[in-house]
N, CA and C atoms as a LAMMPS dump frame, in Angstrom:
ITEM: TIMESTEP
0
ITEM: NUMBER OF ATOMS
531
ITEM: BOX BOUNDS ff ff ff
-5.0000000000000000e+02 5.0000000000000000e+02
-5.0000000000000000e+02 5.0000000000000000e+02
-5.0000000000000000e+02 5.0000000000000000e+02
ITEM: ATOMS id mol type element x y z
1 1 1 N 0.85 -1.184 0
2 1 2 C 0 0 0
3 1 3 C 0.889 1.238 0
4 2 1 N 0.599 2.171 -0.838
5 2 2 C 1.427 3.376 -0.924
6 2 3 C 1.147 4.319 0.239
7 3 1 N 2.138 5.12 0.552
8 3 2 C 2.007 6.102 1.62
9 3 3 C 1.205 7.286 1.105
10 4 1 N 0.222 7.753 1.863
11 4 2 C -0.551 8.913 1.401
12 4 3 C 0.334 10.152 1.337
13 5 1 N 0.048 11.048 0.393
14 5 2 C 0.861 12.265 0.28
15 5 3 C 0.74 13.152 1.508
16 6 1 N 1.804 13.873 1.796
17 6 2 C 1.824 14.805 2.917
18 6 3 C 1.537 16.2 2.375
19 7 1 N 0.33 16.707 2.609
20 7 2 C -0.063 18.009 2.08
21 7 3 C 0.195 19.14 3.055
22 8 1 N 0.899 18.884 4.128
23 8 2 C 1.119 19.915 5.134
24 8 3 C 1.928 21.086 4.575
25 9 1 N 1.45 22.274 4.843
26 9 2 C 2.187 23.516 4.62
27 9 3 C 2.616 23.731 3.17
28 10 1 N 1.781 23.352 2.24
29 10 2 C 2.082 23.542 0.835
30 10 3 C 0.944 24.322 0.199
31 11 1 N 1.009 25.628 0.304
32 11 2 C -0.078 26.483 -0.15
33 11 3 C 0.448 27.455 -1.184
34 12 1 N -0.268 27.575 -2.309
35 12 2 C 0.141 28.46 -3.393
36 12 3 C -1.026 29.377 -3.75
37 13 1 N -0.859 30.707 -3.676
38 13 2 C -1.954 31.602 -4.078
39 13 3 C -2.219 31.514 -5.585
40 14 1 N -3.48 31.66 -5.988
41 14 2 C -3.813 31.782 -7.398
42 14 3 C -3.209 33.083 -7.906
43 15 1 N -2.823 33.132 -9.177
44 15 2 C -2.266 34.364 -9.732
45 15 3 C -3.315 35.463 -9.73
46 16 1 N -2.861 36.679 -9.472
47 16 2 C -3.716 37.869 -9.509
48 16 3 C -4.957 37.744 -8.634
49 17 1 N -4.815 37.149 -7.474
50 17 2 C -5.99 36.963 -6.634
51 17 3 C -6.135 38.095 -5.627
52 18 1 N -7.347 38.651 -5.554
53 18 2 C -7.593 39.676 -4.533
54 18 3 C -7.795 39.024 -3.182
55 19 1 N -7.704 39.796 -2.145
56 19 2 C -7.982 39.288 -0.801
57 19 3 C -9.456 39.034 -0.63
58 20 1 N -9.833 38.317 0.412
59 20 2 C -11.252 38.014 0.612
60 20 3 C -12.045 39.266 0.961
61 21 1 N -13.294 39.302 0.479
62 21 2 C -14.15 40.44 0.785
63 21 3 C -15.245 40.057 1.778
64 22 1 N -15.308 38.81 2.174
65 22 2 C -16.265 38.338 3.147
66 22 3 C -15.654 37.133 3.852
67 23 1 N -16.13 36.795 5.038
68 23 2 C -15.494 35.733 5.811
69 23 3 C -15.735 34.338 5.225
70 24 1 N -14.737 33.473 5.356
71 24 2 C -14.88 32.072 4.968
72 24 3 C -15.938 31.445 5.85
73 25 1 N -16.839 30.691 5.246
74 25 2 C -17.827 30.068 6.101
75 25 3 C -18.344 28.739 5.593
76 26 1 N -18.023 28.324 4.392
77 26 2 C -18.627 27.122 3.834
78 26 3 C -17.55 26.164 3.326
79 27 1 N -17.62 24.926 3.814
80 27 2 C -16.776 23.867 3.277
81 27 3 C -17.487 23.241 2.094
82 28 1 N -16.731 22.902 1.064
83 28 2 C -17.309 22.274 -0.125
84 28 3 C -16.515 21.011 -0.427
85 29 1 N -17.201 19.88 -0.396
86 29 2 C -16.569 18.606 -0.734
87 29 3 C -17.107 18.155 -2.085
88 30 1 N -16.204 17.964 -3.029
89 30 2 C -16.572 17.508 -4.366
90 30 3 C -16.677 15.988 -4.346
91 31 1 N -17.889 15.478 -4.463
92 31 2 C -18.126 14.033 -4.408
93 31 3 C -18.986 13.568 -5.573
94 32 1 N -19.069 14.355 -6.634
95 32 2 C -19.951 14.043 -7.749
96 32 3 C -19.272 13.458 -8.968
97 33 1 N -18.011 13.08 -8.839
98 33 2 C -17.298 12.52 -9.984
99 33 3 C -17.821 11.153 -10.386
100 34 1 N -17.47 10.743 -11.593
101 34 2 C -17.946 9.467 -12.123
102 34 3 C -17.115 8.28 -11.648
103 35 1 N -15.904 8.5 -11.172
104 35 2 C -15.025 7.438 -10.651
105 35 3 C -14.794 6.327 -11.666
106 36 1 N -14.698 6.661 -12.954
107 36 2 C -14.528 5.658 -14.004
108 36 3 C -13.246 4.842 -13.827
109 37 1 N -12.125 5.496 -13.633
110 37 2 C -10.863 4.756 -13.483
111 37 3 C -10.816 4.004 -12.163
112 38 1 N -11.432 4.54 -11.123
113 38 2 C -11.411 3.93 -9.798
114 38 3 C -12.263 2.655 -9.762
115 39 1 N -13.317 2.628 -10.568
116 39 2 C -14.149 1.434 -10.676
117 39 3 C -15.329 1.367 -9.726
118 40 1 N -15.349 2.203 -8.728
119 40 2 C -16.466 2.295 -7.787
120 40 3 C -16.525 3.73 -7.288
121 41 1 N -17.628 4.12 -6.707
122 41 2 C -17.782 5.495 -6.248
123 41 3 C -16.731 5.824 -5.185
124 42 1 N -15.858 6.787 -5.485
125 42 2 C -14.777 7.152 -4.548
126 42 3 C -15.311 7.743 -3.25
127 43 1 N -16.353 8.512 -3.336
128 43 2 C -16.89 9.148 -2.127
129 43 3 C -17.355 8.113 -1.111
130 44 1 N -17.967 7.048 -1.59
131 44 2 C -18.543 6.043 -0.707
132 44 3 C -17.584 4.884 -0.409
133 45 1 N -16.449 4.869 -1.074
134 45 2 C -15.491 3.774 -0.88
135 45 3 C -14.979 3.737 0.556
136 46 1 N -14.937 2.531 1.12
137 46 2 C -14.427 2.33 2.477
138 46 3 C -13.3 1.299 2.433
139 47 1 N -12.088 1.713 2.797
140 47 2 C -11.005 0.761 2.99
141 47 3 C -11.306 -0.006 4.274
142 48 1 N -10.789 -1.221 4.412
143 48 2 C -11.053 -1.99 5.624
144 48 3 C -10.723 -1.2 6.897
145 49 1 N -11.678 -1.164 7.805
146 49 2 C -11.492 -0.48 9.081
147 49 3 C -11.547 1.029 9.027
148 50 1 N -11.919 1.59 7.892
149 50 2 C -11.966 3.044 7.715
150 50 3 C -13.389 3.49 7.387
151 51 1 N -13.727 4.736 7.726
152 51 2 C -15.017 5.259 7.259
153 51 3 C -14.933 5.572 5.761
154 52 1 N -16.064 5.842 5.153
155 52 2 C -16.093 6.226 3.736
156 52 3 C -15.162 7.415 3.497
157 53 1 N -14.582 7.484 2.307
158 53 2 C -13.646 8.567 1.995
159 53 3 C -14.262 9.933 2.22
160 54 1 N -15.513 10.124 1.837
161 54 2 C -16.16 11.428 2.012
162 54 3 C -16.29 11.779 3.489
163 55 1 N -16.486 10.793 4.337
164 55 2 C -16.573 11.036 5.777
165 55 3 C -15.219 11.503 6.303
166 56 1 N -14.14 10.899 5.818
167 56 2 C -12.805 11.299 6.253
168 56 3 C -12.512 12.753 5.874
169 57 1 N -12.906 13.143 4.664
170 57 2 C -12.698 14.534 4.234
171 57 3 C -13.566 15.469 5.068
172 58 1 N -14.814 15.099 5.311
173 58 2 C -15.715 15.932 6.121
174 58 3 C -15.172 16.102 7.539
175 59 1 N -14.63 15.048 8.113
176 59 2 C -14.066 15.144 9.463
177 59 3 C -12.877 16.106 9.497
178 60 1 N -12.027 16.064 8.474
179 60 2 C -10.883 16.975 8.421
180 60 3 C -11.335 18.422 8.239
181 61 1 N -12.422 18.612 7.518
182 61 2 C -12.902 19.951 7.205
183 61 3 C -13.731 20.57 8.328
184 62 1 N -14.408 19.756 9.103
185 62 2 C -15.424 20.226 10.052
186 62 3 C -14.956 21.308 11.015
187 63 1 N -13.737 21.225 11.505
188 63 2 C -13.283 22.214 12.487
189 63 3 C -12.892 23.545 11.846
190 64 1 N -12.893 23.601 10.52
191 64 2 C -12.449 24.806 9.82
192 64 3 C -13.582 25.618 9.196
193 65 1 N -14.811 25.102 9.257
194 65 2 C -15.961 25.778 8.645
195 65 3 C -17.178 25.625 9.542
196 66 1 N -18.194 26.454 9.296
197 66 2 C -19.407 26.331 10.095
198 66 3 C -20.441 25.437 9.418
199 67 1 N -20.256 25.199 8.122
200 67 2 C -21.208 24.422 7.336
201 67 3 C -20.427 23.662 6.277
202 68 1 N -20.876 22.467 5.913
203 68 2 C -20.263 21.693 4.83
204 68 3 C -21.337 21.383 3.8
205 69 1 N -21.001 21.644 2.55
206 69 2 C -21.847 21.252 1.421
207 69 3 C -21.1 20.129 0.706
208 70 1 N -21.804 19.033 0.443
209 70 2 C -21.22 17.941 -0.338
210 70 3 C -21.945 17.905 -1.664
211 71 1 N -21.183 18.108 -2.729
212 71 2 C -21.738 18.104 -4.069
213 71 3 C -21.722 16.672 -4.602
214 72 1 N -22.906 16.129 -4.85
215 72 2 C -23.081 14.74 -5.261
216 72 3 C -23.539 14.658 -6.72
217 73 1 N -23.592 13.441 -7.224
218 73 2 C -24.179 13.21 -8.536
219 73 3 C -25.489 12.429 -8.348
220 74 1 N -26.175 12.142 -9.436
221 74 2 C -27.463 11.435 -9.336
222 74 3 C -27.307 10.036 -8.744
223 75 1 N -26.149 9.415 -8.939
224 75 2 C -25.948 8.042 -8.486
225 75 3 C -25.654 7.924 -6.992
226 76 1 N -24.985 8.918 -6.401
227 76 2 C -24.59 8.771 -4.992
228 76 3 C -25.319 9.725 -4.039
229 77 1 N -26.175 10.569 -4.544
230 77 2 C -26.844 11.579 -3.716
231 77 3 C -27.654 10.942 -2.58
232 78 1 N -28.411 9.918 -2.886
233 78 2 C -29.249 9.287 -1.865
234 78 3 C -28.386 8.626 -0.79
235 79 1 N -27.333 7.921 -1.195
236 79 2 C -26.457 7.254 -0.224
237 79 3 C -25.722 8.276 0.646
238 80 1 N -25.281 9.369 0.058
239 80 2 C -24.601 10.41 0.834
240 80 3 C -25.569 11.078 1.811
241 81 1 N -26.796 11.319 1.368
242 81 2 C -27.809 11.903 2.255
243 81 3 C -28.058 10.99 3.451
244 82 1 N -28.104 9.693 3.209
245 82 2 C -28.308 8.727 4.289
246 82 3 C -27.105 8.718 5.231
247 83 1 N -25.904 8.769 4.681
248 83 2 C -24.669 8.731 5.468
249 83 3 C -24.558 9.915 6.43
250 84 1 N -25.034 11.088 5.991
251 84 2 C -24.905 12.314 6.793
252 84 3 C -26.231 12.79 7.39
253 85 1 N -27.241 11.935 7.437
254 85 2 C -28.574 12.364 7.861
255 85 3 C -28.634 12.896 9.291
256 86 1 N -27.708 12.519 10.132
257 86 2 C -27.719 12.982 11.523
258 86 3 C -26.726 14.107 11.777
259 87 1 N -26.253 14.731 10.711
260 87 2 C -25.293 15.822 10.854
261 87 3 C -25.893 17.091 10.248
262 88 1 N -26.522 17.922 11.063
263 88 2 C -27.245 19.089 10.545
264 88 3 C -26.351 20.127 9.885
265 89 1 N -25.052 20.116 10.139
266 89 2 C -24.151 21.079 9.51
267 89 3 C -23.696 20.632 8.119
268 90 1 N -24.162 19.445 7.676
269 90 2 C -23.799 18.918 6.359
270 90 3 C -25.031 18.91 5.462
271 91 1 N -24.889 19.48 4.273
272 91 2 C -25.956 19.522 3.276
273 91 3 C -25.472 18.819 2.019
274 92 1 N -26.296 17.941 1.47
275 92 2 C -25.973 17.238 0.226
276 92 3 C -26.744 17.924 -0.895
277 93 1 N -26.029 18.273 -1.966
278 93 2 C -26.664 18.894 -3.132
279 93 3 C -26.254 18.117 -4.382
280 94 1 N -27.037 18.245 -5.447
281 94 2 C -26.735 17.57 -6.716
282 94 3 C -26.242 18.578 -7.742
283 95 1 N -25.412 18.08 -8.66
284 95 2 C -24.995 18.887 -9.798
285 95 3 C -26.234 19.389 -10.534
286 96 1 N -26.098 20.583 -11.143
287 96 2 C -27.229 21.198 -11.83
288 96 3 C -26.823 21.667 -13.221
289 97 1 N -27.801 21.671 -14.118
290 97 2 C -27.594 22.224 -15.453
291 97 3 C -27.313 23.71 -15.312
292 98 1 N -26.505 24.312 -16.14
293 98 2 C -25.889 23.738 -17.323
294 98 3 C -24.53 23.074 -17.065
295 99 1 N -24.095 22.978 -15.832
296 99 2 C -22.769 22.444 -15.562
297 99 3 C -22.75 20.998 -15.098
298 100 1 N -23.869 20.302 -15.061
299 100 2 C -23.877 18.898 -14.637
300 100 3 C -22.907 18.103 -15.509
301 101 1 N -22.112 17.28 -14.864
302 101 2 C -21.152 16.454 -15.596
303 101 3 C -19.925 17.197 -16.083
304 102 1 N -19.654 18.376 -15.567
305 102 2 C -18.532 19.196 -16.032
306 102 3 C -17.373 19.211 -15.029
307 103 1 N -17.202 18.156 -14.261
308 103 2 C -16.089 18.079 -13.324
309 103 3 C -16.294 18.975 -12.119
310 104 1 N -15.187 19.454 -11.532
311 104 2 C -15.285 20.269 -10.318
312 104 3 C -16.185 21.503 -10.459
313 105 1 N -16.257 22.072 -11.655
314 105 2 C -17.116 23.242 -11.849
315 105 3 C -18.577 22.908 -11.552
316 106 1 N -18.969 21.653 -11.799
317 106 2 C -20.345 21.239 -11.479
318 106 3 C -20.643 21.445 -10.003
319 107 1 N -19.732 21 -9.163
320 107 2 C -19.934 21.139 -7.719
321 107 3 C -19.882 22.572 -7.251
322 108 1 N -18.968 23.334 -7.809
323 108 2 C -18.848 24.746 -7.432
324 108 3 C -20.113 25.503 -7.832
325 109 1 N -20.586 25.243 -9.05
326 109 2 C -21.801 25.904 -9.517
327 109 3 C -23.002 25.527 -8.64
328 110 1 N -23.173 24.23 -8.376
329 110 2 C -24.305 23.787 -7.56
330 110 3 C -24.253 24.414 -6.169
331 111 1 N -23.055 24.538 -5.603
332 111 2 C -22.916 25.163 -4.276
333 111 3 C -23.275 26.647 -4.334
334 112 1 N -22.892 27.312 -5.407
335 112 2 C -23.246 28.736 -5.549
336 112 3 C -24.752 28.916 -5.706
337 113 1 N -25.401 28.031 -6.451
338 113 2 C -26.857 28.091 -6.581
339 113 3 C -27.495 27.873 -5.214
340 114 1 N -27.001 26.9 -4.474
341 114 2 C -27.542 26.601 -3.149
342 114 3 C -27.4 27.794 -2.203
343 115 1 N -26.239 28.413 -2.201
344 115 2 C -25.981 29.529 -1.279
345 115 3 C -26.63 30.826 -1.745
346 116 1 N -26.674 31.047 -3.055
347 116 2 C -27.285 32.241 -3.649
348 116 3 C -26.764 33.55 -3.049
349 117 1 N -25.464 33.581 -2.795
350 117 2 C -24.8 34.775 -2.266
351 117 3 C -23.299 34.586 -2.477
352 118 1 N -22.513 35.629 -2.375
353 118 2 C -21.058 35.448 -2.434
354 118 3 C -20.591 34.585 -1.26
355 119 1 N -19.72 33.635 -1.547
356 119 2 C -19.268 32.694 -0.523
357 119 3 C -17.761 32.493 -0.609
358 120 1 N -17.168 32.365 0.547
359 120 2 C -15.766 31.985 0.675
360 120 3 C -15.78 30.468 0.913
361 121 1 N -15.307 29.691 -0.077
362 121 2 C -15.321 28.234 0.018
363 121 3 C -13.955 27.709 0.447
364 122 1 N -13.967 26.71 1.295
365 122 2 C -12.805 25.885 1.59
366 122 3 C -13.162 24.535 0.976
367 123 1 N -12.468 24.152 -0.107
368 123 2 C -12.891 23.03 -0.937
369 123 3 C -11.861 21.909 -0.923
370 124 1 N -12.362 20.681 -0.939
371 124 2 C -11.519 19.503 -1.123
372 124 3 C -12.332 18.439 -1.846
373 125 1 N -11.683 17.734 -2.739
374 125 2 C -12.334 16.618 -3.419
375 125 3 C -12.297 15.395 -2.515
376 126 1 N -13.238 14.511 -2.703
377 126 2 C -13.323 13.306 -1.89
378 126 3 C -12.129 12.376 -2.109
379 127 1 N -11.386 12.598 -3.172
380 127 2 C -10.17 11.815 -3.448
381 127 3 C -9.121 11.974 -2.35
382 128 1 N -9.153 13.084 -1.661
383 128 2 C -8.111 13.426 -0.686
384 128 3 C -8.523 13.017 0.731
385 129 1 N -8.811 11.739 0.906
386 129 2 C -9.28 11.263 2.205
387 129 3 C -8.18 11.277 3.269
388 130 1 N -6.922 11.48 2.882
389 130 2 C -5.839 11.567 3.864
390 130 3 C -5.482 13.012 4.206
391 131 1 N -6.274 13.945 3.723
392 131 2 C -6.007 15.36 4.003
393 131 3 C -6.146 15.605 5.506
394 132 1 N -5.335 16.503 6.004
395 132 2 C -5.367 16.789 7.435
396 132 3 C -6.008 18.151 7.698
397 133 1 N -6.638 18.233 8.833
398 133 2 C -7.321 19.451 9.239
399 133 3 C -6.383 20.654 9.267
400 134 1 N -5.119 20.441 9.644
401 134 2 C -4.203 21.583 9.737
402 134 3 C -3.868 22.174 8.368
403 135 1 N -3.849 21.369 7.312
404 135 2 C -3.65 21.937 5.976
405 135 3 C -4.853 22.794 5.607
406 136 1 N -6.051 22.284 5.863
407 136 2 C -7.246 23.064 5.564
408 136 3 C -7.285 24.341 6.388
409 137 1 N -6.842 24.269 7.631
410 137 2 C -6.771 25.477 8.468
411 137 3 C -5.796 26.479 7.86
412 138 1 N -4.656 25.998 7.382
413 138 2 C -3.684 26.898 6.758
414 138 3 C -4.238 27.506 5.472
415 139 1 N -4.892 26.686 4.657
416 139 2 C -5.504 27.198 3.432
417 139 3 C -6.514 28.295 3.744
418 140 1 N -7.277 28.115 4.807
419 140 2 C -8.337 29.07 5.132
420 140 3 C -7.792 30.437 5.54
421 141 1 N -6.497 30.528 5.828
422 141 2 C -5.91 31.817 6.201
423 141 3 C -5.321 32.562 5.006
424 142 1 N -5.234 31.895 3.858
425 142 2 C -4.649 32.499 2.659
426 142 3 C -5.762 32.703 1.638
427 143 1 N -5.985 33.93 1.192
428 143 2 C -7.061 34.162 0.221
429 143 3 C -6.73 33.559 -1.136
430 144 1 N -7.717 32.921 -1.741
431 144 2 C -7.631 32.411 -3.106
432 144 3 C -6.361 31.613 -3.358
433 145 1 N -6.296 30.433 -2.756
434 145 2 C -5.103 29.603 -2.887
435 145 3 C -5.481 28.142 -3.091
436 146 1 N -4.474 27.335 -3.421
437 146 2 C -4.656 25.898 -3.609
438 146 3 C -3.426 25.175 -3.071
439 147 1 N -3.541 23.867 -2.879
440 147 2 C -2.44 23.075 -2.326
441 147 3 C -1.476 22.655 -3.438
442 148 1 N -0.196 22.555 -3.079
443 148 2 C 0.851 22.093 -3.994
444 148 3 C 1.666 21.037 -3.268
445 149 1 N 1.95 19.936 -3.964
446 149 2 C 2.774 18.876 -3.424
447 149 3 C 3.847 18.527 -4.451
448 150 1 N 5.105 18.658 -4.061
449 150 2 C 6.224 18.339 -4.948
450 150 3 C 6.031 18.959 -6.334
451 151 1 N 5.76 20.252 -6.367
452 151 2 C 5.565 21.017 -7.601
453 151 3 C 4.354 20.584 -8.422
454 152 1 N 3.443 19.85 -7.83
455 152 2 C 2.222 19.458 -8.524
456 152 3 C 1.048 20.18 -7.881
457 153 1 N 0.32 20.934 -8.677
458 153 2 C -0.835 21.688 -8.18
459 153 3 C -2.024 20.765 -7.944
460 154 1 N -2.685 20.972 -6.839
461 154 2 C -3.908 20.243 -6.505
462 154 3 C -5.019 21.281 -6.378
463 155 1 N -5.591 21.641 -7.526
464 155 2 C -6.577 22.718 -7.568
465 155 3 C -7.886 22.365 -6.871
466 156 1 N -8.13 21.081 -6.61
467 156 2 C -9.37 20.715 -5.929
468 156 3 C -9.189 20.646 -4.413
469 157 1 N -8.058 21.137 -3.936
470 157 2 C -7.885 21.453 -2.514
471 157 3 C -7.596 22.946 -2.509
472 158 1 N -8.605 23.746 -2.223
473 158 2 C -8.466 25.186 -2.434
474 158 3 C -9.322 25.992 -1.465
475 159 1 N -9.003 27.262 -1.414
476 159 2 C -9.748 28.249 -0.624
477 159 3 C -9.955 29.446 -1.547
478 160 1 N -11.197 29.789 -1.833
479 160 2 C -11.477 30.852 -2.796
480 160 3 C -12.855 31.434 -2.554
481 161 1 N -13.075 32.588 -3.111
482 161 2 C -14.393 33.207 -3.049
483 161 3 C -15.003 33.21 -4.442
484 162 1 N -16.3 33 -4.493
485 162 2 C -17.002 33.063 -5.763
486 162 3 C -18.504 33.203 -5.521
487 163 1 N -19.227 33.383 -6.617
488 163 2 C -20.681 33.459 -6.594
489 163 3 C -21.186 33.234 -8.012
490 164 1 N -22.503 33.198 -8.178
491 164 2 C -23.076 32.933 -9.5
492 164 3 C -22.663 33.969 -10.541
493 165 1 N -22.552 35.221 -10.143
494 165 2 C -22.178 36.272 -11.097
495 165 3 C -20.802 36.011 -11.715
496 166 1 N -19.907 35.391 -10.965
497 166 2 C -18.571 35.088 -11.492
498 166 3 C -18.564 33.831 -12.347
499 167 1 N -19.484 32.929 -12.101
500 167 2 C -19.513 31.664 -12.836
501 167 3 C -20.324 31.757 -14.121
502 168 1 N -21.388 32.544 -14.128
503 168 2 C -22.269 32.621 -15.297
504 168 3 C -21.532 32.944 -16.607
505 169 1 N -20.5 33.807 -16.614
506 169 2 C -19.796 34.059 -17.875
507 169 3 C -19.103 32.819 -18.456
508 170 1 N -18.924 31.788 -17.665
509 170 2 C -18.299 30.561 -18.15
510 170 3 C -19.279 29.673 -18.914
511 171 1 N -20.574 29.901 -18.77
512 171 2 C -21.572 29.036 -19.389
513 171 3 C -21.315 28.786 -20.868
514 172 1 N -21.186 29.828 -21.699
515 172 2 C -20.998 29.571 -23.126
516 172 3 C -19.768 28.704 -23.419
517 173 1 N -18.7 28.906 -22.686
518 173 2 C -17.485 28.123 -22.92
519 173 3 C -17.676 26.666 -22.519
520 174 1 N -18.392 26.418 -21.44
521 174 2 C -18.54 25.058 -20.91
522 174 3 C -19.604 24.257 -21.655
523 175 1 N -20.668 24.893 -22.09
524 175 2 C -21.748 24.149 -22.711
525 175 3 C -21.75 24.288 -24.239
526 176 1 N -20.745 24.962 -24.774
527 176 2 C -20.564 25.02 -26.21
528 176 3 C -21.549 25.88 -26.964
529 177 1 N -22.036 26.962 -26.34
530 177 2 C -22.964 27.851 -27.079
531 177 3 C -22.298 29.17 -27.348
């Protein structure tokens, strides 16, 4: 079994990023991927003796945000809702048109629709089940940044602000109109 990557203290600001204009308050876990290469749903996958990967990411994120949104797909939404049904600070949402099936942007868009206001997101994909709370805490102190490991950018471990007004201009590019 390979050793999980050490993401501690590896934070890189996005180029030309302004500072935050509102406080960070929402965790976003991307769990809506198709998991084609993995062969089974990554969010719900449980290694022996471990909780589901999405639960591990939520546990690492929980102390750094007041609310967690988990962006699901049509196939895992019901199972994720059942998994987190007793956690009132966790909300499960589904990808939405026009960005459904468009990778991480699907989850970001769905979260912006759900919040319907400018939001400071602390985001991690469910793939990063070995992520530690202290990395997320460090990310949350740097405006508009993402994690880097051995010169490799991990854009789905990030801290950024956005809203629907910033995403809507991407529609024509993403949906081909």
